[in-house]
C-alpha positions as CSV (number, residue, x, y, z in Angstrom):
1,M,-15.1,-19.8,30.1
2,P,-13.7,-16.5,28.7
3,K,-15.5,-14.9,25.8
4,P,-13.8,-15.2,22.5
5,S,-11.8,-12.2,21.4
6,L,-13.4,-10.0,18.8
7,K,-10.2,-8.2,17.9
8,D,-9.6,-9.8,14.5
9,A,-13.3,-9.2,13.5
10,I,-13.0,-5.6,14.6
11,L,-9.7,-5.2,12.6
12,D,-11.2,-6.8,9.5
13,A,-14.2,-4.6,9.7
14,G,-12.1,-1.6,10.3
15,L,-10.1,-2.2,7.2
16,K,-13.2,-2.3,5.1
17,V,-14.8,0.7,6.7
18,M,-11.6,2.8,6.5
19,F,-11.3,2.0,2.8
20,R,-14.9,3.1,2.3
21,T,-15.0,6.2,4.5
22,G,-11.4,7.2,5.3
23,Y,-9.8,7.7,8.7
24,H,-11.7,10.8,9.7
25,G,-15.0,9.4,8.4
26,T,-14.7,6.2,10.4
27,S,-16.2,6.0,13.8
28,V,-15.9,3.4,16.5
29,R,-19.7,2.8,16.1
30,D,-19.3,2.2,12.3
31,V,-16.5,-0.3,12.9
32,T,-18.1,-2.2,15.8
33,A,-21.5,-2.4,13.9
34,A,-19.7,-3.8,10.8
35,A,-17.9,-6.3,13.0
36,G,-21.1,-7.3,14.9
37,A,-19.4,-6.4,18.1
38,P,-20.5,-4.3,21.1
39,Q,-18.8,-0.9,21.3
40,G,-17.1,-1.8,24.5
41,S,-15.1,-4.5,22.6
42,F,-13.3,-1.8,20.8
43,T,-11.9,-0.2,23.9
44,N,-11.0,-3.6,25.3
45,H,-8.6,-4.1,22.5
46,F,-7.5,-0.6,21.4
47,R,-6.5,2.4,23.5
48,S,-7.4,4.9,20.8
49,K,-8.7,5.3,17.3
50,E,-5.1,6.1,16.3
51,A,-3.8,2.9,17.8
52,F,-6.6,1.0,16.0
53,A,-5.7,2.6,12.7
54,S,-2.1,1.7,13.2
55,E,-3.0,-2.0,13.6
56,V,-5.3,-1.8,10.6
57,L,-2.3,-0.4,8.6
58,D,-0.1,-3.3,9.8
59,R,-2.7,-5.8,8.7
60,Y,-3.0,-4.1,5.3
61,F,0.8,-3.9,5.0
62,D,1.1,-7.7,5.7
63,V,-0.9,-8.3,2.5
64,T,1.2,-5.8,0.6
65,R,4.4,-7.5,1.7
66,G,3.0,-10.7,0.3
67,L,2.3,-9.1,-3.1
68,V,5.8,-7.5,-3.1
69,A,7.3,-10.9,-2.4
70,E,5.2,-12.6,-5.1
71,A,6.5,-10.2,-7.7
72,L,10.0,-9.3,-6.7
73,E,11.1,-12.7,-5.5
74,D,10.1,-14.4,-8.8
75,T,13.5,-15.3,-10.1
76,S,12.0,-16.7,-13.3
77,L,11.7,-13.1,-14.3
78,T,14.5,-10.5,-14.9
79,P,14.7,-7.9,-12.1
80,R,13.2,-5.2,-14.5
81,A,10.3,-7.5,-15.4
82,R,9.7,-8.2,-11.6
83,L,9.2,-4.4,-11.1
84,R,6.7,-4.4,-13.9
85,R,5.1,-7.5,-12.5
86,Y,4.4,-5.9,-9.2
87,L,2.6,-3.0,-10.9
88,D,0.6,-5.4,-13.0
89,I,-0.4,-7.4,-9.9
90,I,-1.6,-4.2,-8.2
91,T,-3.4,-3.0,-11.3
92,G,-5.3,-6.3,-11.4
93,R,-6.4,-5.9,-7.8
94,L,-7.5,-2.3,-8.4
95,E,-9.4,-3.5,-11.4
96,A,-11.2,-6.1,-9.3
97,D,-12.3,-3.3,-7.0
98,G,-13.7,-1.3,-10.0
99,Y,-10.9,1.3,-9.8
100,G,-12.8,3.0,-6.9
101,R,-10.5,1.9,-4.0
102,G,-6.8,2.6,-3.9
103,C,-4.1,1.9,-1.4
104,L,-4.8,2.3,2.3
105,I,-1.2,3.4,2.9
106,G,-1.5,6.2,0.4
107,D,-5.0,7.1,1.6
108,L,-3.9,7.4,5.2
109,S,-0.7,9.2,4.2
110,L,-2.9,12.0,2.7
111,E,-5.6,12.0,5.3
112,A,-4.0,11.2,8.7
113,S,-0.3,12.1,8.6
114,G,-1.0,15.8,9.2
115,S,-3.2,15.2,12.3
116,S,-1.7,12.1,13.9
117,E,2.0,11.8,14.8
118,L,1.5,8.2,15.7
119,L,0.1,7.4,12.2
120,R,2.7,9.6,10.5
121,A,5.5,7.8,12.2
122,R,4.0,4.4,11.4
123,L,3.5,5.4,7.7
124,A,7.1,6.6,7.5
125,A,8.3,3.3,8.8
126,I,6.1,1.4,6.3
127,F,7.5,3.4,3.4
128,T,11.1,2.7,4.6
129,E,10.4,-1.0,4.8
130,W,8.4,-1.0,1.5
131,R,11.2,0.7,-0.3
132,A,13.9,-1.9,0.6
133,P,12.8,-4.8,-1.6
134,F,12.3,-2.5,-4.6
135,A,15.7,-0.9,-4.1
136,A,17.3,-4.4,-4.0
137,C,15.5,-5.4,-7.2
138,I,16.6,-2.1,-8.9
139,R,20.2,-2.7,-7.7
140,D,20.1,-6.1,-9.3
141,A,18.6,-4.7,-12.5
142,Q,21.4,-2.1,-12.6
143,A,24.1,-4.7,-12.0
144,R,22.7,-6.7,-14.9
145,G,22.6,-3.6,-17.1
146,E,18.8,-3.7,-17.4
147,I,18.3,-0.2,-15.9
148,A,20.7,2.8,-16.1
149,S,22.7,3.5,-13.0
150,D,22.2,7.3,-13.1
151,F,20.4,7.2,-9.8
152,E,20.8,5.3,-6.6
153,P,18.5,2.3,-6.2
154,D,17.0,3.8,-3.0
155,E,16.1,7.0,-4.8
156,L,14.6,5.1,-7.7
157,A,12.6,2.9,-5.3
158,D,11.2,6.0,-3.5
159,F,10.4,7.6,-6.9
160,L,8.6,4.4,-8.0
161,L,6.5,4.1,-4.9
162,A,5.6,7.8,-4.6
163,S,4.8,8.2,-8.3
164,W,2.7,5.0,-8.3
165,Q,0.7,6.3,-5.3
166,G,0.0,9.4,-7.3
167,A,-1.2,7.3,-10.3
168,I,-3.5,5.4,-7.9
169,L,-5.0,8.6,-6.6
170,R,-5.7,9.8,-10.1
171,M,-7.2,6.4,-11.0
172,K,-9.6,6.8,-8.1
173,V,-10.8,10.1,-9.4
174,D,-11.2,8.9,-13.0
175,R,-12.5,5.4,-12.1
176,N,-10.4,3.8,-14.8
177,P,-6.9,2.5,-15.3
178,K,-5.6,5.2,-17.7
179,A,-3.3,6.8,-15.0
180,L,-1.9,3.5,-14.0
181,E,-1.1,2.5,-17.6
182,R,0.3,5.9,-18.4
183,F,2.6,5.7,-15.4
184,K,3.8,2.2,-16.4
185,T,4.4,3.2,-20.0
186,I,6.3,6.4,-19.2
187,A,8.3,5.0,-16.3
188,F,9.5,2.0,-18.2
189,Q,10.3,4.1,-21.3
190,T,12.2,6.7,-19.3
191,V,13.5,6.1,-15.8
192,F,13.4,2.3,-15.9
193,R,14.2,1.9,-19.6
194,E,16.8,-0.5,-20.7
195,P,20.1,1.4,-21.5
196,T,21.0,1.6,-25.2
């Protein structure tokens, strides 16, 4: 009888370890110890640390996709309110983590994109996919007259995600929600304000 695969346990442990120590601070030994798996199990499933980190990112982004859908597909809200709802959902999750942990996508963008072409390319693809539902929601809000049409929806979606990542980074430094709340207030009173 074949041994059960430890791949999922290693990926789950890797997500937790990378959040705590970052990409460069994470070793195979740390991950396998956290997973309760022998080190050889890692190389059975992953050809490199980069390939492993890419799969961890995919696992993290699967959760992110669900949060995006929860907020942006809620047709009981106006499109503009859906955008705000997403930011509020993420704020709640960050609060539950004591404002000490941010977004793995943003963290790895800072830490690994300069040293790993594989991760840089995967992160670029994630941002492209991540932008699409926000652009669609913004386009809907513009069509309804809820948001000014001065900028293209794709540009506004990129701005929203990039600026939000910056607010999350500042939140991690300050260990409080002030940067998140400041971003939401300013963004929805300027760029995403209702036209007068």
